[in-house]
C-alpha positions as CSV (number, residue, x, y, z in Angstrom):
1,X,-6.1,-3.7,-12.6
2,X,-2.5,-4.0,-11.8
3,X,0.1,-2.1,-9.7
4,X,1.0,1.2,-11.2
5,X,4.4,2.7,-10.3
6,X,3.1,6.2,-10.8
7,X,0.7,5.7,-7.9
8,X,3.4,5.0,-5.3
9,X,5.1,7.9,-3.6
10,X,7.5,7.8,-0.6
11,X,6.3,10.4,1.9
12,X,9.2,9.9,4.3
13,X,11.2,7.6,6.5
14,X,14.6,6.7,7.6
15,X,16.7,3.5,8.0
16,X,14.0,2.0,10.3
17,X,11.2,2.2,7.6
18,X,9.3,4.3,5.2
19,X,5.8,5.8,4.9
20,X,4.3,5.5,1.4
21,X,1.2,6.7,-0.3
22,X,-0.4,4.6,-3.0
23,X,-3.2,5.9,-5.1
24,X,-5.2,3.5,-7.3
25,X,-8.6,2.6,-8.6
26,X,-8.1,-1.0,-7.3
27,X,-10.0,-2.2,-4.3
28,X,-8.1,-3.1,-1.1
29,X,-9.0,-6.8,-1.8
30,X,-6.9,-6.5,-5.0
31,X,-4.1,-4.4,-3.5
32,X,-3.5,-6.8,-0.5
33,X,-3.1,-9.8,-2.7
34,X,0.4,-11.3,-2.4
35,X,2.5,-10.2,-5.4
36,X,0.6,-7.0,-6.2
37,X,3.6,-4.8,-5.3
38,X,6.2,-7.1,-6.9
39,X,7.3,-4.4,-9.3
40,X,8.2,-2.2,-6.2
41,X,10.2,-4.9,-4.5
42,X,13.4,-2.9,-4.7
43,X,11.8,0.0,-2.9
44,X,9.5,-1.5,-0.2
45,X,10.9,-3.0,3.0
46,X,9.4,-5.2,5.6
47,X,7.4,-3.1,8.1
48,X,7.0,-0.2,5.7
49,X,3.6,1.4,6.0
50,X,1.6,2.2,2.9
51,X,-1.5,4.4,2.9
52,X,-3.7,3.1,0.1
53,X,-6.2,5.5,-1.5
54,X,-8.8,3.8,-3.6
55,X,-10.1,6.7,-5.8
56,X,-12.8,4.5,-7.3
57,X,-14.8,3.7,-4.1
58,X,-13.3,6.0,-2.4
59,X,-11.7,4.4,0.6
60,X,-8.4,4.7,2.5
61,X,-6.5,1.8,4.2
62,X,-3.3,1.3,6.0
63,X,-1.2,-1.8,4.9
64,X,2.2,-2.9,6.1
65,X,4.8,-4.9,4.2
66,X,4.8,-8.3,5.8
67,X,7.4,-9.9,3.6
68,X,9.7,-9.1,0.7
69,X,11.9,-11.8,-0.9
70,X,13.4,-9.3,-3.3
71,X,10.9,-10.4,-6.0
72,X,7.7,-11.2,-4.2
73,X,6.0,-8.6,-1.9
74,X,3.2,-9.4,0.5
75,X,1.3,-6.8,2.5
76,X,-1.2,-7.0,5.3
77,X,-5.0,-7.2,4.7
78,X,-5.4,-3.5,5.5
79,X,-6.9,-1.4,8.2
80,X,-9.7,0.8,7.0
81,X,-9.7,4.5,7.9
82,X,-13.2,5.6,8.9
83,X,-14.3,8.3,6.5
84,X,-17.5,9.5,8.1
85,X,-18.7,12.8,9.3
86,X,-21.3,12.6,12.0
87,X,-22.1,16.3,12.4
């Protein structure tokens, strides 16, 4: 699949950075590919945090924006959120 603008929502932030939620059916291996968020380059800033919700698997990962040239966005590989219930 490809980036979908309707899946990206700004949760909050200030001049120091923003927190975003991105909902997709894409796996984190697709989302963390350099260029995936290029269409959001005007919104995402370096060090912004994106909570990625893969509704297909389902999984949740945290990624940070590592670089943004204004046209090419690259995010970190992602840190998985453990979604287990041991009780």
